[in-house]
N, C-alpha and C positions, 0 to 999 in steps of 0.2 A: 694416569690418563694425560695424554698430551693434547693441548688445545691449539687449533689453528688460529693464530692471532687475528688474521684478516677476517676470517669467518666470524669469530667471536665479536670483533668490533662492529661488523655489519649487523649482527643480531642485536647487540646492545643499542646500536643506533635506532634500529626498528623499535625496540622496546621503549626507548625514550619518547619516540613519536607516539607510541601506543598509550603510554601513561599520560602524556600531554593531552591526547584526544579524549581519553576517559575523564580526566579531571575537568576538561573544558565542556563536556557534554551538558551538565546541568547549567552551566553558565550560558550556553547557547540557548537553552530553553528559557532561562530568565530574560535574556536579551530579546527573544522573540515575543514573550508575553508582555514585557514592558515597552515594546515598540522602539527599542534602542537602534536596531538595524534600520527600521523604517525611517526614523528621524535623521539618520545619517545619509540617506539616499538623496543624491543630487546636491549636497551641500557639505562644506568643510566646517567642522565644529571643534571647539576645544571641549575638554571634559566638563568644564563649567557650563558651557552653552548647551551641551547635550543633556546634562542633568536638569537644567532649567526648562528645556523644551519637553522633557518627559516626566517632570515632577519626581525626580529621583535624587539620591544623595550623591554629591560630587565625588566624594572619596571612593565610594564603591564603584562609581562609573569610571573613574580614572583607572582603577585596577582592571576593571572589565575590559576597557579599551586596550590596555597594554596586552592583555591576554589574547585578544582577537588580532591585534597587530602582529604579535609574535607567531600567531597561527596562520597568518596570511589571509585572514578573512576581512580585515579592515586595513585601509591604506593610511600610513602615518606620514605627515609632513613635518620633519624636524624643525625646519626653518620657522614655520608659523605655529608649531605646536598644535596642529589641528589633525583631525581624523576625518576620513570620508570613505565612501564606497566607490570603487570603479564600476562601470556599467555591468561587468561580469559578476562582480561581488553582489551588486544590487539584485541582479536576476536570480541569484542563488539564495540570497538571505533576506531580501527586503520586499520584493514585488510579489504579492500574494497570488496574482494571476499568471505569473511566469510559469511556463511548463517545466522549468528546471529548478523551481524553488524546492529546497531540500529540508527546510527547518522542521517540517511536520514529522520527520523521522525521529526527532528527539523526544517527542511525546511517547512513542512506542518504546524507545530505549528506557525512559523513566519507568514504564510499566514492567519491563523486564527486571530491572533492579528491585522494584516493589515485590515481584513474585519470586525472588531468589530463594526464600525459605521453602516455598511450595515446590519449586523446581528441584531443590536439593533432595526433598523427600521423594519426589517422583523418580529421580535417578536411582534411588535405592529400591523402590518398590515396583517400578515399571508402570505404575498407574498414571493416569492423565491428570491434567489441570483443566477444568472446564472453562469455557469462554466466560461464563457468568461469574467465575471465581477470580477472574483477572481484574487488575486495577482499572477503574473507569477511564483513566487517561489512555488506555490502549485503544478503546473504541474510537475516541476522537483522533488518536494518533494515526490509526489505520486510514481514516478518512483524509486527514491532512497530508499524509505521506503520498497516498495514491491520487489525491485530488488533482494536483497540477497536471499529471499525465493524462488523467481521464478528461479533464477540461480541454486539454490541447489536442487529444488524439481521438477520443471516442467517436464524436460526430463527424469530425473532419476527415479521419483516415480509417479507423477501424471498421465502422459500419459500411462505408463504401467499398471496402475490400471484400465484403461478403457478396456472394452471387445473388443478385436480384433483391436483396433485403431492403435497401433504401427505397426502391420503388414501391414495395409493399407498405413500408412505414409511411410514405407520403400519401398513399391512397387511404390507409387506415388499417392497421394490423393489431393483433392481440399479442401482447408480450408479457412474459413472466421473467422478472429479474430475480433470480434465486441466489440467496446469500447476499442480499442487498445492503446489510448493515444499516447505516444511517440514511441510506437512500440516495446518495449523491449520484450514482450512475443512473438510477431510475429517473431522477429529476432532470438530468441532462438530456436523456433521450426524450422524455415527455415534453420538454420545452421545445426541442427541435422538431418534433413530429406531433403536432396538436391533434391530428385526425386519428391517431392511434391510441390504444388503451394500454396502460402499463400497470402491472401488479407487482409490487415489491414484496418479496417473500424472505423471511429470515426466521431461524429457530430461536433467536435471542430476543426475549420479550422487551428488554430495555431499549434495544436498538430500534425495534419496530415502533415503540412508543415515541422515541426521539424523532424518527422519520415522520410520524404523523403530526407531531407538534411543531416541527421546524421546516416543514416542506413548502410553506407559502401557498400561493394560489395556483394549484394545478388540478383542474377539473378532471383530467384524464389519468389520474394516478390514485391508487389506493394501496394500502399495505395490509399484509396478513402474516400472522405468526404461524409458521408451519415448518416441517422438516423437508429437506430437499428430496427425500425419497418417497414422499407421499403427499405433497401439496395438492390442493384441490384444482379442478378445472381440466379442460382438454381443448383441443382445437387451436392450440397456440401456433402463430406464425413464426414466432421467435422465442427461444428461451436463452437467457444469458446467465453466465456465472462469472463474476469478476473476482479474480484472485481468491476463489472460495473452494473450488473442487478439492484441492490438496489438503484443506483443513478438515474435510468432512470425515466422519467415522466410517461411512459406507459410500465412498465415491462411485463404486460400480452400481449400487442401488440407485444413487442419485441420477447417474447417466441413463440407466434403464428407464427410470420414471420420466425423465425429460423426453426420451425417445417415444414413450407411450403418450405423453401429453401433447406432442407436436402433431400438426397436420402432416399428411403424407408428403407435402412439399415444403415442410417447415425446416427451420435451421436452429441448431444449437451453436451458440457462440461462447467459447471459453477464452477467457483472458487469464493466463497463468504466468508466473515469473519466468523470465528468460533463463534457459538452462540447456546445457548440452546433455548428451545421453550417458556420460560417464563422469566419475569424480574428476578425472584428469581434465576433462573439458571445462569443468567449473572452478578450477583452482585459479581464480582471478578476483579482483576487488568486488565485482558485482556478485559473484558466487559466494564470496565470503559474507556479505551482508545477508543474503538470503539463507545461507546455511545457519548463521547465528540466529536469525529470526525464526527459522524452522525449528531449531533445537529448543528455543525458549517459548515459542508460541504455537506454531503449526502442528508439530508432532504431539505435544501435550494436549492440544485441543482435540485432535483426532482420537487419541488414546482414551480420552474421557467419554467418548461416545460408543454406541453400539458398533460392533465389528472392529473398530479401531485400526483401520488399514494403514494409517500413518504414511501416506505417500511422501510427504515432505515437500517443501517448497521448490526443491530442485529435482523433481521427478523426471523431467525431461520429456521432449516431444514423443520419442519412441514409446515410452511407457504409457503416456496419456493416450496415444493413438491406439495402442493395444487394448486399453481399458474401454475406449469408446467403441471399438469394433466388437468386443465381447458384449457390450451393452446393446448391440443391434444396429449401430450406424454403419453404413456401407461406404460412404464417401467422407473421408477425413483428410483435411489438408491444413497446412499453416497458411493463413490468409495474409498476414503481415506481422511485423515485429518492430519493437523498439529496443534500446539497450537494456530496458528493465522488464519488458513484457513480450510474450508471444501471443498471438491471436489465432486460435484454432477454430476452424469451421467444420461442423459435422452435420451430415445430412442422412436421412433415413435410407 
């Protein structure tokens, strides 16, 4: 076998970057948990100063800083021996309210590693890995990864992109947030529209309990444990599903039930991962993240449930539209999109 040296060197270069990223992933999580990134935001510090500010050991911090500087995540000033974050680095790593903060994703990555033995067995048997059998850090990781985008876009952009929905919410509407997880999306909508009533629904008991216990004062919110295909109630003005439909074992049944639960002039709002309609369309960095997450989390979760449709995180707009039309929706369109999400509006 003759190897093309140029292609080989390019591949080896990619692999060096991959190994570095994988090795740094748990260190990123440690830096986020210990507040190392936040402490560097807006100030230049030596390793000794950063350790003192964060109550950590200088020798570990020194090596951690070197790793982040080599990764391009921290800026190093050789003359002063100090480290800091540029405004762009701070937005991605340190500012919790930033819409481009990405550190939450590392919690989910930790959960994937924790589930490796279960996934190994699932690959052999074809069985699923239930949501309840995942590491607890996954549930927080999903919230922390999607949270910045939801906070930045849900009320300001996504809901206004739907036909007439904001006006209903302002007057007072009945809303079911299906697959709500820890309830972040539910709370964001409830706070923005106090005249409306929001019911957060999820099949995962621990997530519902967490939402009830950590929701704060929201008189117009309550949570129920139920499945997407048979949750209680009818006459909803709006049903939402945030990054949840593709995880469901029976997404068609869930869409049909949402159609039945809506008023005649109601709206189903789906937020799904951004994806093209073919594998070729999705061979890019964003698609890579979602395919990896889908392999380790979304497909196993669906296969562990009834039907086990396993749409996958990159199902694409065409496939989702076909499913919604089969469920009885007659008007389906992409209302808006971000680099990570598409927002689909479906009407009866």
